C-alpha positions as CSV (number, residue, x, y, z in Angstrom):
1,M,79.2,42.7,-1.6
2,D,77.6,39.5,-0.2
3,E,74.5,40.5,1.9
4,K,75.6,38.1,4.6
5,N,79.0,39.7,4.9
6,S,77.4,43.2,5.0
7,L,75.6,42.5,8.2
8,P,77.3,43.9,11.3
9,E,79.1,41.5,13.5
10,P,77.1,40.6,16.7
11,S,78.3,42.1,19.9
12,I,79.6,40.0,22.7
13,F,76.4,40.4,24.7
14,E,74.3,39.2,21.7
15,R,76.6,36.2,21.3
16,M,76.2,35.3,25.0
17,R,72.4,35.8,24.8
18,N,72.1,33.6,21.7
19,R,74.3,30.8,22.8
20,L,71.6,28.2,22.0
21,T,71.0,26.8,18.5
22,P,67.5,26.9,17.0
23,E,67.1,23.3,18.2
24,G,67.7,24.4,21.8
25,I,71.1,22.7,22.1
26,P,74.0,24.5,23.8
27,S,76.4,25.9,21.2
28,D,79.4,25.7,23.6
29,D,80.5,24.9,27.1
30,R,79.6,28.3,28.4
31,G,76.0,27.7,27.3
32,R,76.0,24.3,29.0
33,M,77.3,25.9,32.2
34,R,74.6,28.6,32.0
35,M,71.9,26.0,31.6
36,V,73.2,24.1,34.7
37,M,73.2,27.4,36.7
38,D,69.7,28.3,35.5
39,S,68.4,24.9,36.4
40,L,69.9,25.2,39.9
41,I,68.4,28.6,40.4
42,L,65.0,27.5,39.2
43,H,65.2,24.5,41.6
44,I,65.0,26.9,44.5
45,H,63.0,29.7,42.8
46,P,59.9,29.7,40.7
47,A,60.3,30.7,37.1
48,K,58.4,33.9,37.7
49,V,57.9,36.0,40.9
50,E,55.4,38.7,41.8
51,V,56.9,42.2,41.7
52,S,55.5,43.0,45.1
53,S,57.4,40.1,46.7
54,M,60.8,41.5,45.5
55,K,60.7,44.6,47.7
56,W,63.6,44.6,50.2
57,T,61.4,46.0,52.9
58,Y,59.2,42.9,52.7
59,T,61.7,40.1,53.2
60,W,64.8,42.0,54.0
61,G,66.7,39.3,52.2
62,L,67.1,37.3,55.4
63,G,66.7,33.9,54.0
64,G,69.2,34.6,51.2
65,L,71.6,36.1,53.7
66,A,71.4,33.0,55.9
67,A,72.2,30.8,52.9
68,L,75.2,33.1,52.0
69,L,76.5,32.9,55.6
70,M,76.3,29.1,55.4
71,I,78.4,29.1,52.2
72,I,81.0,31.4,53.8
73,L,81.1,29.2,56.9
74,G,81.6,26.1,54.8
75,L,84.4,27.6,52.7
76,T,86.2,29.2,55.7
77,G,85.6,26.1,57.8
78,I,87.4,23.9,55.2
79,V,90.5,26.1,55.5
80,L,90.5,26.0,59.2
81,L,89.8,22.3,59.3
82,N,93.0,21.6,57.3
83,N,95.1,23.5,59.9
84,Y,93.5,22.3,63.1
85,T,94.1,19.3,65.4
86,P,91.3,18.4,67.9
87,A,93.6,17.5,70.7
88,V,94.7,19.1,74.0
89,P,96.7,21.4,74.1
90,Q,97.5,21.2,70.3
91,A,94.1,22.8,69.4
92,Y,95.1,26.1,71.1
93,L,98.6,26.0,69.5
94,D,97.0,25.5,66.1
95,I,94.8,28.5,66.5
96,L,97.9,30.6,67.3
97,E,99.5,29.1,64.2
98,I,96.5,29.9,62.0
99,N,96.6,33.5,63.3
100,S,100.3,33.9,62.8
101,N,101.6,31.8,59.9
102,V,98.8,30.7,57.7
103,W,98.2,33.0,54.7
104,F,95.2,35.2,55.6
105,G,94.6,32.7,58.5
106,E,93.5,35.3,61.0
107,L,91.2,36.9,58.5
108,I,89.6,33.6,57.6
109,R,89.2,32.7,61.3
110,N,87.7,36.1,62.0
111,L,85.3,35.8,59.0
112,H,84.3,32.3,60.2
113,H,83.7,33.5,63.8
114,W,81.6,36.6,63.0
115,S,79.6,34.9,60.2
116,A,78.6,32.2,62.7
117,N,77.5,34.7,65.2
118,L,75.6,36.7,62.6
119,L,73.9,33.6,61.3
120,I,72.2,33.2,64.7
121,V,70.9,36.8,64.5
122,V,69.8,36.5,60.9
123,S,68.1,33.1,61.5
124,V,66.1,34.5,64.5
125,L,65.2,37.6,62.5
126,H,64.1,35.5,59.5
127,L,61.9,33.4,61.8
128,I,60.4,36.6,63.2
129,R,59.7,37.9,59.7
130,V,57.9,34.7,58.8
131,F,55.9,34.9,62.0
132,V,54.8,38.5,61.9
133,T,53.7,38.1,58.3
134,G,51.8,34.9,59.0
135,A,53.8,33.1,56.4
136,Y,53.9,29.9,58.4
137,R,50.2,29.0,58.0
138,P,49.1,26.1,55.8
139,P,50.4,25.0,53.4
140,R,53.7,26.3,54.7
141,E,53.5,24.7,58.2
142,L,56.1,22.0,57.3
143,N,58.6,24.7,56.2
144,W,58.1,26.5,59.5
145,L,58.9,23.3,61.4
146,I,62.0,22.9,59.3
147,G,63.0,26.5,59.8
148,V,62.7,26.1,63.6
149,A,64.7,22.9,63.5
150,M,67.5,24.6,61.5
151,L,67.6,27.5,64.1
152,L,68.2,24.9,66.8
153,L,70.9,23.3,64.7
154,V,72.6,26.6,64.1
155,L,72.7,27.1,67.8
156,G,74.2,23.7,68.2
157,A,76.8,24.4,65.5
158,N,77.8,27.6,67.2
159,F,77.9,25.9,70.6
160,T,80.1,23.0,69.5
161,G,82.4,25.4,67.6
162,Y,82.8,27.6,70.6
163,L,85.0,25.1,72.4
164,L,87.4,24.5,69.5
165,P,89.9,27.3,70.2
166,W,90.4,25.7,73.7
167,D,91.0,29.0,75.4
168,Q,89.7,30.1,78.8
169,L,86.7,31.8,77.4
170,A,85.6,28.7,75.4
171,Y,86.4,26.2,78.2
172,W,84.4,27.9,80.9
173,A,81.5,29.0,78.6
174,I,81.1,25.3,77.6
175,T,81.4,24.2,81.2
176,V,78.5,26.5,82.2
177,G,76.5,25.7,79.1
178,T,76.7,22.0,79.4
179,S,75.9,22.1,83.1
180,I,72.3,22.9,82.0
181,L,72.0,19.4,80.6
182,S,72.4,17.9,84.1
183,Y,69.0,19.3,85.1
184,V,67.1,17.1,82.6
185,P,65.0,14.7,84.7
186,L,66.1,11.1,85.0
187,I,68.7,11.2,82.2
188,G,70.5,14.5,83.0
189,Q,73.7,13.0,84.4
190,W,73.9,10.4,81.7
191,L,73.3,12.9,79.0
192,T,75.9,15.2,80.4
193,R,78.6,12.5,80.5
194,L,77.6,11.4,76.9
195,V,78.1,14.9,75.5
196,L,81.3,15.7,77.5
197,G,82.7,12.2,77.0
198,G,83.4,12.1,80.7
199,P,82.6,13.8,84.0
200,E,83.9,17.2,82.9
201,V,85.0,19.2,79.9
202,G,88.3,17.7,78.6
203,A,90.0,16.1,75.7
204,N,87.1,13.8,74.9
205,T,84.7,16.8,74.9
206,L,86.9,18.6,72.4
207,L,86.9,15.6,70.1
208,N,83.1,15.1,70.5
209,F,82.4,18.7,69.7
210,Y,84.8,18.8,66.8
211,S,83.1,15.7,65.2
212,M,79.6,17.2,65.6
213,H,80.8,20.6,64.4
214,I,82.4,19.5,61.1
215,S,80.2,16.6,60.1
216,F,76.9,15.7,61.8
217,I,75.4,19.2,62.3
218,P,76.5,20.8,59.0
219,L,75.3,17.9,56.9
220,I,71.8,18.1,58.5
221,I,71.7,21.9,58.1
222,F,72.7,21.8,54.4
223,G,70.2,19.0,53.8
224,L,67.3,20.8,55.5
225,M,68.3,24.1,53.9
226,S,68.1,22.6,50.4
227,Y,64.7,21.1,51.1
228,H,63.6,24.3,52.8
229,F,64.3,26.4,49.7
230,W,62.7,23.8,47.4
231,R,59.7,23.7,49.6
232,V,59.3,27.5,49.3
233,R,59.2,27.1,45.6
234,K,56.7,24.2,45.8
235,D,54.4,26.3,48.1
236,G,54.2,29.0,45.5
237,G,57.1,31.2,46.4
238,L,57.0,34.0,49.0
239,T,53.7,34.9,50.5
240,V,52.3,38.3,49.5
241,P,49.5,40.3,51.1
242,K,46.1,39.2,49.9
243,S,45.2,42.8,49.1
244,S,47.8,42.8,46.3
245,K,46.0,39.9,44.6
246,Q,42.5,41.3,45.0
247,T,42.8,44.1,42.6
248,E,41.0,44.8,39.4
249,D,43.6,42.8,37.5
250,P,43.2,39.2,38.7
251,K,46.7,38.5,37.5
252,P,49.3,40.5,39.5
253,E,52.4,41.7,37.8
254,R,55.0,39.0,37.5
255,V,58.6,39.0,36.1
256,T,61.0,36.3,35.4
257,T,63.3,35.2,38.2
258,I,66.2,35.3,35.8
259,P,67.5,38.0,35.6
260,H,65.2,40.3,37.7
261,L,65.4,38.5,41.1
262,V,68.8,36.9,40.5
263,H,70.5,40.3,39.8
264,R,69.1,41.7,43.1
265,E,70.3,38.7,45.0
266,F,73.7,38.8,43.5
267,I,74.2,42.5,44.4
268,F,72.9,41.8,47.9
269,A,75.3,39.0,48.3
270,L,78.3,41.1,47.1
271,A,77.4,43.9,49.5
272,W,77.1,41.6,52.5
273,T,80.3,39.8,51.6
274,A,82.2,43.1,51.4
275,A,80.7,44.2,54.7
276,L,81.7,41.0,56.4
277,L,85.2,41.1,55.0
278,T,85.7,44.7,56.2
279,F,84.4,43.8,59.7
280,A,86.6,40.7,59.9
281,M,89.6,42.8,59.0
282,L,88.9,45.3,61.7
283,V,87.6,43.2,64.6
284,P,89.5,40.1,65.6
285,A,87.8,37.0,66.9
286,P,88.2,36.7,70.7
287,L,91.0,34.5,71.9
288,E,92.2,34.4,75.5
289,G,94.9,32.3,77.2
290,I,95.0,28.6,76.9
291,A,92.2,26.8,78.9
292,N,93.0,26.3,82.6
293,P,90.6,24.0,84.4
294,A,92.1,25.1,87.7
295,M,91.4,28.8,87.3
296,S,87.7,29.8,86.9
297,P,86.9,33.3,85.7
298,N,84.5,35.4,87.7
299,P,81.9,35.5,86.4
300,A,81.8,32.3,84.3
301,K,79.2,32.9,81.6
302,A,77.7,30.8,78.9
303,P,78.0,31.9,75.2
304,W,76.0,35.1,74.6
305,Y,73.2,33.3,72.8
306,F,72.5,31.3,76.0
307,M,72.8,34.2,78.4
308,G,69.0,34.6,78.5
309,L,68.8,31.0,79.6
310,Q,71.6,31.5,82.2
311,E,69.7,34.6,83.5
312,L,66.6,32.4,84.0
313,L,68.6,30.1,86.2
314,L,69.4,32.9,88.6
315,H,65.7,33.4,89.2
316,F,64.2,29.9,89.1
317,H,64.9,26.4,90.3
318,P,67.2,24.8,87.7
319,L,64.5,22.3,86.6
320,V,62.1,25.1,85.9
321,G,64.5,27.7,84.4
322,A,66.6,25.3,82.3
323,I,64.1,22.7,81.3
324,V,60.4,23.5,81.8
325,I,60.3,27.1,80.5
326,P,62.6,26.5,77.4
327,S,60.7,23.3,76.6
328,L,57.3,25.1,76.8
329,V,58.6,27.9,74.6
330,I,60.1,25.5,72.0
331,I,56.9,23.5,71.9
332,G,54.9,26.7,71.5
333,I,57.0,27.8,68.6
334,F,56.7,24.5,66.8
335,T,52.9,24.4,67.2
336,L,52.2,28.0,66.1
337,P,50.9,27.1,62.6
338,F,48.3,24.8,64.1
339,F,46.3,27.3,66.2
340,D,46.9,30.5,64.2
341,L,45.0,29.5,61.0
342,N,43.4,32.7,59.7
343,P,44.4,32.9,56.1
344,K,43.1,36.4,55.5
345,S,46.1,38.3,56.8
346,V,48.8,36.1,55.3
347,G,51.6,38.3,54.0
348,V,50.5,41.3,56.0
349,Y,53.0,42.6,58.6
350,F,51.6,42.3,62.1
351,R,48.3,41.0,60.8
352,S,46.4,44.3,60.9
353,R,46.5,47.9,62.2
354,R,45.2,46.7,65.5
355,G,47.9,44.0,65.5
356,R,50.6,46.6,65.0
357,S,49.3,48.6,68.0
358,L,49.1,45.5,70.2
359,T,52.7,44.5,69.2
360,L,53.9,47.9,70.3
361,L,51.9,47.6,73.5
362,A,53.4,44.1,74.2
363,V,57.0,45.4,73.6
364,G,56.4,48.4,75.8
365,I,55.0,46.3,78.7
366,A,57.9,43.8,78.4
367,L,60.5,46.7,78.4
368,I,59.1,47.9,81.7
369,A,58.0,44.6,83.4
370,T,61.1,42.5,82.7
371,P,63.8,44.7,84.3
372,S,61.4,45.5,87.1
373,W,60.9,41.7,87.8
374,V,64.7,41.1,87.7
375,L,65.3,43.9,90.2
376,L,62.5,42.7,92.5
377,D,63.8,39.1,92.4
378,E,67.4,40.3,93.0
379,Y,66.7,42.6,96.0
380,V,63.2,41.9,97.4
381,L,61.8,38.5,96.6
382,N,63.1,35.6,98.5
383,W,60.8,32.6,98.1
384,T,63.0,30.1,99.7
385,L,63.4,32.3,102.8
386,W,59.7,32.9,103.0
387,L,58.8,29.2,102.6
388,P,61.7,27.4,104.3
389,T,59.9,24.1,104.7
390,W,58.8,23.9,101.1
391,N,60.7,21.9,98.5
392,T,62.8,24.4,96.4
393,L,61.2,23.1,93.2
394,F,57.9,24.6,94.5
395,S,59.2,27.6,96.5
396,N,61.8,28.8,93.9
397,G,60.3,27.2,90.8
398,L,56.6,26.6,90.3
399,I,55.4,29.4,92.5
400,P,57.4,32.1,90.9
401,L,56.4,30.7,87.5
402,A,52.8,30.9,88.4
403,V,53.2,34.4,89.7
404,I,54.6,35.4,86.3
405,L,52.1,33.4,84.2
406,L,49.0,34.8,86.0
407,P,49.6,38.5,84.9
408,L,50.3,37.2,81.4
409,L,46.9,35.4,81.3
410,L,45.3,38.5,82.7
411,L,46.9,40.6,79.9
412,D,45.6,38.1,77.3
413,S,42.1,38.4,78.7
414,W,42.4,42.2,78.8
415,I,43.3,42.6,75.2
416,Q,40.7,40.2,74.1
417,N,37.9,42.1,76.0
418,S,39.2,45.6,75.6
419,F,40.5,45.5,72.1
420,K,38.3,42.8,70.7
421,A,41.5,41.0,69.6
422,D,41.0,37.8,67.6
423,T,43.1,34.6,68.1
424,E,45.9,35.6,65.7
425,E,46.3,39.0,67.3
426,R,46.4,37.5,70.8
427,V,49.1,35.0,69.6
428,L,51.0,38.0,68.2
429,F,50.7,39.9,71.5
430,I,51.9,37.1,73.7
431,A,54.7,36.1,71.4
432,S,56.0,39.7,71.1
433,F,55.9,40.0,74.9
434,L,57.8,36.8,75.5
435,F,60.4,37.4,72.8
436,T,61.1,41.0,74.1
437,A,61.4,39.7,77.6
438,F,63.9,37.1,76.5
439,I,66.0,39.7,74.6
440,I,66.0,41.9,77.8
441,L,67.2,38.9,79.9
442,T,69.9,38.2,77.4
443,V,71.1,41.9,77.5
444,I,71.1,41.9,81.3
445,G,73.1,38.6,81.4
446,I,75.7,39.9,78.9
447,F,76.2,43.5,80.1
448,F,74.8,43.8,83.6
449,R,76.1,40.7,85.4
450,G,79.5,41.0,87.0
451,P,81.5,39.1,89.6
452,G,79.4,36.5,91.4
453,M,76.7,37.1,88.7
454,S,75.6,40.2,90.7
455,L,73.9,43.1,89.0
456,Y,76.2,46.0,88.1
457,F,75.9,48.9,85.7
458,P,78.5,48.3,82.9
459,W,80.4,51.5,83.7
460,N,80.6,50.4,87.4
461,M,81.7,46.8,86.7
462,P,84.6,45.9,89.0
463,I,87.9,44.8,87.3
464,V,88.6,41.2,88.2
465,T,92.2,40.1,88.3
466,H,93.2,36.4,88.3
């Protein structure tokens, strides 16, 4: 028998693995497709990755999950786009039509809605993960700036999409949210009219928000996201603790991205897709009655991700609560890489053991101080009554702000002197305190503000009838 014919026939896996000829040319279309996919993957991933960087507990897969959510939002958004008219009152009727008569329409809308909300949470958590591991330091400072910009755009995408159902919830949430723009000095009124397309939320607002939601904002997000992933690769992949590199072996263990990392990412994506589909099948996206400008709900609240900002407006002069404080926070976030430059703790969660202790201390102090301040300001403090002749910008704005900033500066001085904290640990402490405080304000605004925006326990919340 011919020796060639006596050899066993290669299995399907061997044929797939050996789809290239000795000259490196694809033997069939499947091989060409695989080469294209490999090239795409290696555009956003290095060819090899360190084993230590592949641990789920290091990155939690947050960047990949954000990318997956963007893909889901794009695909579901196309279906919704083809069944929606940005006109009043047709927009609301189209949502009812999608829920009732479009194949899997309600599921697609639910999936789009919950994915958009989850994207905000994941983006914030991803930014926090990068911050607490010091992964924003040079040469990664540009990617940090891009990441912060993408988070702001994600908030913009959710905000513009919030109005599109044209129901009561959306109408009044956008009315409250856009009213914040009017407090911008000098150009506030002009900026508000530009965004709304008129003096109030109406048909022009719906068209403006629709245009921004389906074109301008997504295009910028996808463009920045592509560059963001490529930049991670150019900067050497994920950061890893220095201690993992300073071992007896100067070359840490590395494995090929394909298949080791890609297989993990694929399983992760499948699991999250299944979880989102299950949640979307069980929990419908909110939809109230058609928008009625003549009937305001009590209370009228902004979207949940702006409730912390709305809570600030209850305690400060609008210029301070809506413009000064958020602007200072955003500027501080953008400039973090430029005054936290210590490279020794890059990749280490919370910088050091002392950093972890200080973070817990900051969170604990914020958990006590923030609700206490809200209660004091609600029932005891009354700066405008105590200083009746003062301009409210000072009596209810700059003075309360100074009263809050002074203890924060004293805390910073205390941890520096008592704990010998260095600059990066002090930055970590202050950032952890402020972030925890903002989360608490958001929770209070969502669950503890009732009619008239007064404080109530959720179980004592009065039932408001219209």
